[in-house]
C-alpha positions in Angstrom: 122.3 -50.4 176.4 120.3 -47.9 178.5 118.9 -48.2 182.0 115.7 -46.3 182.8 114.9 -45.0 186.2 111.9 -43.3 187.7 111.8 -39.9 189.5 108.6 -39.1 191.5 107.7 -35.5 192.2 106.5 -35.5 195.8 107.8 -34.0 199.0 111.3 -34.8 200.2 113.4 -33.8 203.2 116.8 -34.8 204.7 118.9 -33.7 207.7 122.3 -34.5 209.1 123.9 -34.0 212.5 127.6 -33.7 213.5 128.5 -36.4 216.0 132.3 -36.1 216.1 134.5 -38.6 214.4 132.7 -40.8 211.9 133.0 -44.4 212.9 131.8 -47.5 211.0 132.5 -51.2 210.7 132.5 -52.7 207.2 132.0 -56.5 207.0 133.1 -57.7 203.7 131.7 -61.0 202.4 131.1 -63.0 199.3 127.6 -64.1 198.6 125.2 -64.9 195.7 122.9 -62.1 194.8 120.9 -61.0 191.8 121.1 -57.2 191.6 120.2 -57.2 187.9 117.9 -60.4 188.1 120.8 -62.8 187.3 122.5 -64.7 190.2 126.3 -64.3 190.5 129.0 -64.4 193.2 129.3 -60.8 194.5 131.3 -58.9 197.2 129.1 -57.1 199.7 129.7 -54.5 202.3 127.4 -55.1 205.3 125.3 -57.2 203.0 124.8 -54.5 200.5 125.8 -53.4 197.0 126.8 -50.6 197.0 128.1 -50.4 200.6 127.0 -47.8 203.2 127.1 -44.2 202.1 129.6 -42.2 204.2 128.7 -38.5 204.9 131.1 -36.4 206.9 132.0 -32.8 207.6 135.2 -31.2 206.1 138.2 -32.3 208.0 136.3 -34.7 210.1 138.1 -37.8 211.3 137.0 -41.1 209.6 137.5 -44.4 211.4 136.5 -47.5 209.4 137.2 -51.0 210.7 137.1 -53.5 207.8 136.4 -57.1 208.7 137.4 -59.3 205.8 135.1 -62.3 206.2 135.9 -63.7 202.7 137.4 -67.2 203.0 140.1 -66.9 200.4 140.3 -63.4 199.1 142.4 -60.5 200.5 140.9 -57.0 200.4 141.8 -53.3 200.5 139.6 -50.3 200.4 140.8 -47.2 198.5 139.3 -43.8 199.6 139.0 -42.3 196.1 139.9 -38.6 196.1 141.0 -38.3 199.7 144.2 -36.2 199.9 145.7 -37.5 203.2 147.4 -34.2 203.9 147.7 -35.0 207.6 150.3 -37.7 206.9 147.9 -40.6 206.6 148.8 -41.6 203.1 149.4 -45.2 204.3 145.7 -45.4 205.0 144.9 -44.8 201.4 144.1 -48.4 200.7 145.9 -48.9 197.3 147.0 -52.5 197.7 150.8 -53.1 197.7 151.4 -49.3 197.0 150.2 -47.5 200.1 149.3 -50.4 202.3 149.3 -54.2 202.5 146.0 -56.0 201.7 143.9 -57.3 204.6 144.2 -61.1 204.6 141.1 -63.4 204.6 139.3 -63.7 208.0 141.1 -60.7 209.5 140.5 -57.0 210.1 142.2 -53.6 209.8 141.1 -50.2 210.9 141.5 -47.2 208.5 141.9 -43.9 210.3 142.3 -40.6 208.4 140.7 -37.2 208.0 138.3 -36.1 205.3 139.4 -33.4 202.9 139.0 -29.8 204.1 136.6 -28.9 201.4 133.1 -30.3 200.5 132.7 -32.5 197.5 131.6 -35.8 196.0 133.9 -38.8 196.4 133.8 -42.6 196.6 135.5 -45.7 198.1 136.0 -49.0 196.4 138.0 -52.3 196.5 141.5 -52.0 195.3 142.9 -55.5 194.9 142.2 -58.1 192.2 138.6 -57.8 190.9 136.7 -57.2 194.1 135.6 -53.8 192.7 133.8 -55.5 189.8 132.1 -57.8 192.3 130.4 -54.8 193.9 132.7 -53.5 196.7 132.3 -49.7 196.8 130.1 -46.9 197.9 129.7 -43.1 198.0 131.8 -40.8 200.2 130.3 -37.3 200.6 131.9 -34.4 202.3 129.0 -32.1 203.4 128.6 -28.5 202.7 128.4 -26.3 199.6 131.4 -26.7 197.3 130.7 -23.3 195.9 128.0 -20.5 195.9 126.3 -22.3 193.1 125.7 -25.4 195.2 123.7 -23.2 197.6 121.0 -23.0 194.9 120.0 -26.6 195.6 117.1 -25.7 197.9 115.7 -29.2 197.6 118.6 -31.2 198.9 121.0 -33.7 197.1 120.5 -37.1 195.6 123.4 -39.6 195.1 123.3 -41.6 191.8 126.0 -44.3 191.9 126.5 -46.2 188.7 128.3 -49.6 188.3 129.1 -51.6 185.2 127.9 -55.1 185.9 129.3 -58.2 184.3 127.9 -61.7 184.7 131.4 -63.2 184.5 133.2 -63.6 187.9 135.6 -61.1 189.1 138.5 -63.5 188.7 137.6 -64.2 185.1 137.5 -60.5 184.3 141.0 -59.9 185.8 142.6 -62.9 184.1 141.1 -61.8 180.8 142.6 -58.3 181.1 146.0 -59.6 182.2 146.4 -62.2 179.4 149.5 -61.7 177.2 147.0 -61.9 174.4 144.7 -59.2 175.8 141.0 -60.3 176.2 138.7 -57.3 176.4 135.4 -58.3 178.2 133.3 -55.8 176.2 130.4 -53.8 177.7 128.8 -55.1 180.9 125.6 -57.1 180.7 123.9 -54.4 182.9 124.3 -51.1 184.6 123.4 -50.9 188.3 122.2 -47.7 189.7 122.4 -47.6 193.5 122.7 -51.4 193.4 119.8 -52.2 191.1 119.5 -53.1 187.5 117.4 -55.1 185.1 118.9 -57.6 182.6 116.5 -58.8 179.9 116.6 -62.5 180.4 115.0 -63.2 177.0 116.4 -60.8 174.5 119.8 -59.3 174.9 123.2 -58.8 173.4 124.2 -62.4 174.2 121.2 -64.4 172.9 117.6 -64.2 171.9 114.7 -66.4 173.0 111.6 -67.4 171.1 109.0 -69.9 172.3 111.3 -71.2 175.0 114.3 -71.7 172.7 117.3 -69.4 173.1 119.9 -68.9 170.4 123.4 -67.5 170.5 124.2 -67.2 166.9 122.9 -70.4 165.5 123.6 -72.5 168.6 121.0 -73.3 171.2 121.8 -72.0 174.7 120.0 -72.0 178.1 118.9 -68.5 178.8 119.0 -66.7 182.2 115.3 -67.3 182.6 115.8 -71.0 182.6 118.8 -71.2 184.9 121.1 -68.8 186.6 124.6 -68.2 185.1 126.8 -69.0 188.1 124.6 -70.1 190.9 125.6 -73.6 192.1 123.0 -76.3 192.3 120.1 -76.0 193.0 119.8 -73.1 190.5 117.6 -70.2 191.4 115.6 -68.3 188.8 115.4 -64.6 189.7 114.1 -63.3 186.4 110.4 -63.6 187.5 111.0 -61.8 190.8 113.5 -59.2 189.6 113.7 -56.2 191.9 113.7 -53.9 188.8 114.9 -50.3 188.6 115.8 -47.8 191.2 113.3 -45.2 192.1 115.1 -41.9 192.9 113.6 -39.2 195.0 111.0 -38.3 195.8 111.4 -34.7 194.8 109.3 -31.5 194.8 108.0 -29.6 191.8 109.9 -26.3 191.4 112.8 -27.2 193.7 116.4 -27.4 192.6 118.4 -30.5 193.5 122.1 -31.4 193.6 122.5 -34.7 191.8 125.8 -36.4 192.6 126.7 -38.7 189.8 129.4 -41.3 190.6 130.8 -43.8 188.2 131.7 -46.6 190.6 132.4 -49.1 187.9 135.6 -50.6 186.6 135.7 -50.3 182.8 132.8 -48.5 181.2 132.4 -44.9 180.1 128.8 -43.9 181.0 126.4 -41.1 179.9 123.5 -39.9 182.1 120.5 -37.7 181.4 117.1 -36.8 182.9 114.1 -36.9 180.6 112.8 -33.4 179.9 115.3 -31.6 182.1 118.6 -29.8 181.5 121.4 -29.9 184.1 124.1 -27.5 185.2 127.5 -28.9 186.1 129.1 -27.3 189.2 131.5 -29.9 190.4 133.9 -32.4 188.8 136.0 -34.9 190.8 135.6 -33.0 194.1 136.5 -29.6 192.7 134.2 -26.6 191.9 133.7 -25.5 188.4 132.1 -22.6 186.6 128.5 -23.3 185.6 128.1 -25.4 182.5 124.6 -26.1 181.1 124.1 -29.4 179.3 121.5 -32.1 178.6 123.7 -35.0 179.7 127.1 -35.7 181.2 129.8 -38.4 180.5 131.7 -40.1 183.4 134.6 -42.4 183.1 135.5 -45.0 185.7 136.1 -43.3 189.0 134.8 -39.9 188.0 132.2 -37.9 189.9 130.1 -35.0 188.5 127.6 -32.9 190.5 124.9 -31.1 188.7 122.0 -28.8 189.5 118.6 -29.9 188.1 115.5 -27.8 188.6 112.2 -29.8 188.7 110.6 -27.3 186.3 108.3 -29.7 184.4 104.7 -30.7 185.2 104.1 -33.3 187.9 104.8 -36.7 186.6 107.2 -39.6 186.3 110.5 -38.9 184.5 113.2 -41.3 183.3 116.8 -41.0 184.3 118.7 -42.7 181.5 122.1 -44.2 182.0 123.9 -45.7 178.9 127.2 -47.1 177.9 129.4 -45.0 175.6 131.1 -47.0 172.8 
């Protein structure tokens, strides 16, 4: 399965200012949304999937108040890649390991300092299956991780990928913890920055022809006819699907730092930009020697930063994200 994205070559600019300690409130809720055109119960942060992007300076204090407004689900947030060298390991958010979960309808304030070096990181839910429901986001420590990063004269672009299953989070967790292990297989979609597009008519689950959908030899009701998990009355999102993410815009001739983040739970992913090579300069928050390639693989939780020069004629180019078998 591959997900195609569009990159437009037009002017782009971005700026950031130091304001002292980074403070934010995360309101965690369950809601029905259709990020890939099919309704399902999801876990949102401030109403979004993924949650707000965090950008801080090296060593800057981070203060995040998490309000768990889910009615029956505890939550924890893990700050993936943060080192907690200042003695704040109990703020790491690994449920029942470094901290207790936040009970339903209550809150907790995380307080810790960002790592002392720039890099690409993420945060995500760390209890039960809330991560598969969409709880997570990018955490960027500003600055050039190496001299190579300074070559990015066009800025940086975050690309957060998530494997997306139409089964509920609880179903996925119970499957994986069965004594007779039940592997859920590949996700039905891949979300990029919270958007995807599931083919409601022809897919790996069933095929439709003249209004009849078959799974094997059995007739089934396809996603275009009714949503999978939306309670009555059902809502059909296939005709109003938000579609793919449009990254950029970018400028011809400029070099950009693309921050690839696999924020998913299970899938190994591959990512490539049509007609362009890329140069790896960072893996999991650490600088690397330059490595030229046409695509990169990322397992769950991994981050890879690459330099890509917009050296092709003006046009629209596809960023392809696929699942590795």
